C-alpha positions as CSV (number, residue, x, y, z in Angstrom):
1,X,71.0,-52.2,95.0
2,X,73.5,-49.5,94.1
3,X,77.3,-49.8,94.2
4,X,79.4,-46.8,95.2
5,X,83.0,-46.7,93.9
6,X,85.6,-45.2,96.1
7,X,88.4,-43.1,94.7
8,X,90.9,-45.9,95.5
9,X,88.9,-48.4,93.5
10,X,88.5,-46.1,90.5
11,X,92.3,-45.2,90.5
12,X,91.6,-41.5,90.6
13,X,93.2,-41.1,94.1
14,X,96.2,-43.1,93.0
15,X,96.8,-40.8,90.1
16,X,96.4,-37.7,92.3
17,X,98.9,-39.0,94.8
18,X,101.3,-39.8,92.0
19,X,101.0,-36.2,90.7
20,X,101.4,-34.7,94.1
21,X,104.5,-36.8,94.8
22,X,106.0,-35.8,91.4
23,X,105.4,-32.1,92.1
24,X,106.8,-32.2,95.6
25,X,110.1,-33.9,94.5
26,X,111.0,-32.6,91.1
27,X,113.8,-34.3,89.3
28,X,117.2,-32.6,89.5
29,X,118.2,-30.9,86.3
30,X,121.6,-31.3,84.8
31,X,123.7,-28.1,84.6
32,X,123.3,-26.2,81.5
33,X,126.2,-26.3,79.0
34,X,126.6,-22.5,78.9
35,X,126.9,-22.2,82.7
36,X,129.6,-24.9,82.7
37,X,131.5,-23.1,80.0
38,X,131.1,-19.7,81.7
39,X,132.5,-21.2,85.0
40,X,135.3,-22.8,83.2
41,X,136.2,-19.6,81.4
42,X,136.2,-17.7,84.7
43,X,138.5,-20.3,86.2
44,X,140.9,-20.1,83.3
45,X,140.9,-16.3,83.3
46,X,141.6,-16.2,87.1
47,X,144.4,-18.8,86.7
48,X,146.0,-16.8,83.9
49,X,145.8,-13.6,85.9
50,X,147.4,-15.3,88.9
51,X,150.2,-16.7,86.6
52,X,150.8,-13.3,85.0
53,X,150.9,-11.7,88.5
54,X,153.5,-14.2,89.6
55,X,155.6,-13.7,86.5
56,X,155.6,-9.9,87.2
57,X,155.9,-9.8,91.0
58,X,158.5,-12.6,91.6
59,X,161.3,-10.9,89.5
60,X,160.6,-7.6,91.2
61,X,160.6,-9.3,94.6
62,X,163.9,-11.0,93.8
63,X,165.4,-7.8,92.6
64,X,164.6,-5.9,95.8
65,X,165.5,-8.7,98.1
66,X,168.9,-9.3,96.4
67,X,169.8,-5.6,96.7
68,X,169.3,-5.9,100.5
69,X,171.6,-8.9,100.9
70,X,175.3,-9.0,101.8
71,X,177.8,-10.9,99.7
72,X,177.8,-13.9,102.0
73,X,174.1,-14.0,102.3
74,X,173.7,-13.9,98.5
75,X,175.9,-17.0,98.0
76,X,174.5,-19.0,100.9
77,X,170.8,-18.2,101.2
78,X,167.9,-19.3,99.0
79,X,167.3,-16.7,96.2
80,X,163.6,-16.1,97.2
81,X,164.1,-16.3,101.0
82,X,163.9,-13.0,102.9
83,X,167.4,-11.6,103.7
84,X,168.6,-12.8,107.1
85,X,170.4,-9.5,107.9
86,X,169.1,-6.8,105.5
87,X,171.7,-4.1,104.7
88,X,171.8,-0.9,102.7
89,X,175.6,-1.3,102.1
90,X,174.9,-2.0,98.4
91,X,173.0,1.3,98.0
92,X,175.8,3.2,99.8
93,X,178.3,1.6,97.5
94,X,176.4,2.7,94.4
95,X,175.7,6.2,95.6
96,X,179.3,6.8,96.7
97,X,180.5,6.0,93.2
98,X,179.7,7.8,89.9
99,X,176.0,6.9,90.0
100,X,175.0,10.6,90.1
101,X,176.9,11.3,86.9
102,X,175.3,8.4,85.1
103,X,171.9,9.5,86.4
104,X,172.4,13.0,85.1
105,X,173.6,11.8,81.7
106,X,170.5,9.6,81.4
107,X,168.2,12.5,82.5
108,X,169.8,14.9,79.9
109,X,169.6,12.4,77.1
110,X,166.0,11.4,77.9
111,X,164.6,14.9,78.4
112,X,166.4,16.3,75.3
113,X,165.2,13.3,73.2
114,X,161.6,13.6,74.4
115,X,161.4,17.4,73.9
116,X,162.8,17.3,70.4
117,X,160.7,14.3,69.4
118,X,157.4,15.6,70.7
119,X,157.8,19.1,69.2
120,X,158.9,17.8,65.8
121,X,156.2,15.1,65.7
122,X,153.5,17.5,66.7
123,X,154.4,19.9,63.9
124,X,154.6,17.0,61.4
125,X,151.3,15.4,62.5
126,X,149.5,18.8,62.4
127,X,150.8,19.4,58.8
128,X,149.8,15.9,57.7
129,X,146.3,16.3,59.2
130,X,145.7,19.8,57.9
131,X,146.7,18.8,54.4
132,X,145.2,15.3,54.4
133,X,143.9,15.7,50.9
134,X,147.4,16.5,49.5
135,X,149.4,13.8,47.8
136,X,152.6,15.0,49.4
137,X,151.0,14.8,52.8
138,X,150.0,11.2,52.3
139,X,153.5,10.4,51.0
140,X,155.1,12.0,54.0
141,X,152.9,10.0,56.4
142,X,153.8,6.8,54.6
143,X,157.5,7.6,54.9
144,X,157.1,8.0,58.7
145,X,155.3,4.7,58.8
146,X,158.1,3.1,56.8
147,X,160.4,4.1,59.6
148,X,158.6,1.6,61.9
149,X,159.8,-1.3,59.7
150,X,163.5,-0.4,60.0
151,X,165.2,-2.2,63.0
152,X,167.7,-0.2,64.9
153,X,170.3,-3.0,64.7
154,X,170.2,-3.0,60.9
155,X,171.4,0.6,60.6
156,X,173.8,0.9,63.6
157,X,176.9,0.9,61.3
158,X,175.6,3.8,59.0
159,X,174.6,5.7,62.1
160,X,178.1,5.2,63.6
161,X,179.8,6.4,60.4
162,X,177.4,9.4,60.3
163,X,178.2,10.4,63.9
164,X,181.9,10.1,63.2
165,X,181.5,12.4,60.1
166,X,179.6,14.9,62.2
167,X,182.4,14.8,64.8
168,X,179.9,14.0,67.6
169,X,181.3,10.7,68.7
170,X,181.6,10.2,72.5
171,X,179.1,13.0,73.3
172,X,175.6,13.0,74.6
173,X,174.4,14.5,71.3
174,X,175.5,11.3,69.6
175,X,172.9,9.5,71.6
176,X,170.2,12.1,71.3
177,X,170.1,12.6,67.6
178,X,169.6,8.9,66.5
179,X,167.2,8.4,69.4
180,X,165.0,11.2,68.1
181,X,165.1,9.8,64.6
182,X,164.0,6.4,65.7
183,X,161.3,7.7,68.1
184,X,159.7,10.0,65.4
185,X,157.7,7.3,63.4
186,X,155.7,5.9,66.3
187,X,155.2,9.4,67.8
188,X,153.9,10.8,64.5
189,X,151.6,7.9,64.0
190,X,150.0,8.3,67.4
191,X,149.6,12.1,67.1
192,X,148.1,11.9,63.6
193,X,145.6,9.3,64.7
194,X,144.6,11.6,67.6
195,X,144.4,14.9,65.6
196,X,142.3,13.3,62.9
197,X,139.5,13.0,65.5
198,X,139.5,16.8,66.1
199,X,136.5,18.3,64.4
200,X,137.5,20.3,61.3
201,X,134.9,22.9,62.3
202,X,137.2,24.0,65.1
203,X,140.0,24.7,62.6
204,X,137.7,26.4,60.2
205,X,136.4,28.6,63.1
206,X,139.9,29.7,63.9
207,X,140.6,30.4,60.2
208,X,137.5,32.6,60.1
209,X,138.9,34.5,63.1
210,X,142.1,35.2,61.2
211,X,144.3,32.6,62.9
212,X,147.3,31.2,61.0
213,X,148.7,27.7,61.1
214,X,151.1,28.5,64.0
215,X,148.3,30.0,66.1
216,X,146.1,26.9,65.4
217,X,149.0,24.6,66.3
218,X,149.7,26.3,69.6
219,X,146.2,27.3,70.7
220,X,144.1,24.4,69.4
221,X,146.0,21.3,68.4
222,X,148.5,21.2,71.3
223,X,145.9,21.6,74.1
224,X,143.5,19.1,72.6
225,X,146.3,16.6,72.0
226,X,147.6,16.8,75.5
227,X,146.6,13.2,76.5
228,X,148.4,11.9,73.4
229,X,151.4,14.1,74.0
230,X,151.8,12.7,77.5
231,X,151.4,9.2,76.2
232,X,154.1,9.5,73.6
233,X,156.4,11.4,76.0
234,X,156.2,8.7,78.6
235,X,156.6,5.9,76.0
236,X,159.6,7.6,74.3
237,X,161.2,8.5,77.6
238,X,161.0,4.9,78.7
239,X,162.6,3.7,75.5
240,X,165.4,6.2,75.7
241,X,166.0,5.7,79.4
242,X,166.4,1.9,78.9
243,X,168.4,2.3,75.6
244,X,171.7,0.4,75.5
245,X,172.9,0.0,71.9
246,X,173.4,3.7,71.1
247,X,175.4,4.5,74.3
248,X,177.4,1.3,73.8
249,X,178.4,2.1,70.2
250,X,178.5,5.9,70.1
251,X,180.3,6.7,73.4
252,X,183.4,5.4,75.2
253,X,184.2,7.7,78.1
254,X,183.1,6.9,81.6
255,X,181.8,10.4,82.1
256,X,179.5,10.1,79.1
257,X,178.0,6.7,80.2
258,X,174.2,6.4,80.9
259,X,172.6,4.2,83.5
260,X,172.0,1.1,81.3
261,X,175.6,1.1,80.2
262,X,176.9,1.9,83.7
263,X,175.3,-1.2,85.1
264,X,177.9,-3.3,83.3
265,X,180.6,-1.6,85.3
266,X,179.7,-3.4,88.5
267,X,181.9,-6.4,87.7
268,X,185.4,-7.4,88.6
269,X,188.0,-9.4,86.8
270,X,186.7,-12.7,87.9
271,X,183.1,-12.0,88.9
272,X,180.3,-9.6,89.3
273,X,178.9,-7.9,92.4
274,X,175.3,-9.0,92.0
275,X,173.8,-7.3,95.1
276,X,175.4,-3.9,94.1
277,X,174.1,-4.3,90.5
278,X,170.6,-5.0,91.8
279,X,170.8,-1.9,94.0
280,X,171.8,0.1,91.0
281,X,168.9,-1.3,89.0
282,X,166.4,-0.4,91.7
283,X,167.8,3.1,91.9
284,X,167.7,3.5,88.1
285,X,164.1,2.3,87.9
286,X,162.7,4.7,90.5
287,X,162.7,7.9,88.3
288,X,160.7,6.3,85.5
289,X,158.4,4.6,88.1
290,X,157.6,8.0,89.6
291,X,156.9,9.5,86.2
292,X,154.6,6.6,85.3
293,X,152.7,6.9,88.6
294,X,152.2,10.7,88.2
295,X,151.1,10.4,84.5
296,X,149.2,7.1,84.6
297,X,145.7,8.8,84.2
298,X,146.7,10.8,81.1
299,X,148.7,7.8,79.8
300,X,145.6,5.6,79.8
301,X,143.5,8.4,78.3
302,X,146.0,8.9,75.5
303,X,146.2,5.2,74.8
304,X,142.4,5.0,74.4
305,X,141.8,8.3,72.6
306,X,142.4,9.0,69.0
307,X,141.5,5.5,67.7
308,X,137.7,5.8,67.6
309,X,137.6,6.0,63.9
């Protein structure tokens, strides 16, 4: 008499059901450590970006909102609240004063400084790059770099005495000359770093064609260095436009004042007209903002070019 064992009795079916149940309901895996770190890093980056945006946007918002307030609204309303009754009276007050004179003085000082600085720095950078093997060329470049380590405040007294000796005190030239001197080191450094990336074969080809140094400077170096020239022009212009120490020390007449110095004039004997001052700040910011918007593409190209080596 034979005995037949069923799958249940042998335990085979039980194992199969266990395997099927295990495959149908897999265990939940714990998140991988690198995924958690990546998510945390993204959260921290997003939070830092939002914080930076708030730090930049809130002061600008307060500046514009305050310039649209009346004197009563400024003293009674919350600083970040929208103005209850926006007014352009502060802008009219600024424009009806000597703001046009201050704006013209700032424009003359900035344009003159930028032109002299860029032209002189381009010639110096071209000479340094073309004679890079010379000891005098290396020493000259190091002297320009040494100028980066000299703070403006440390030499303001010698500069003041020099301007007095040159009989330029209380003139726009008294602001332009030292501004050019302090803008040259960083400008030369940027232009030298850019021109070093220009292939030497281009210069050699122009030499073969009979071109001299001036021809190579005007026809080759200047066009190729245009992104760097725009970069240093915007950077130097921004520094000079916001300059305060040289106008404060080297001028005294009201008709020679520039915008940063003129902003201190919006105060009385016992207080300061804050809304009018904010309106003047907004108006003084607009020219450089327009320049930055128009030159932003070349500015970015100049910041990233010339440093590949």
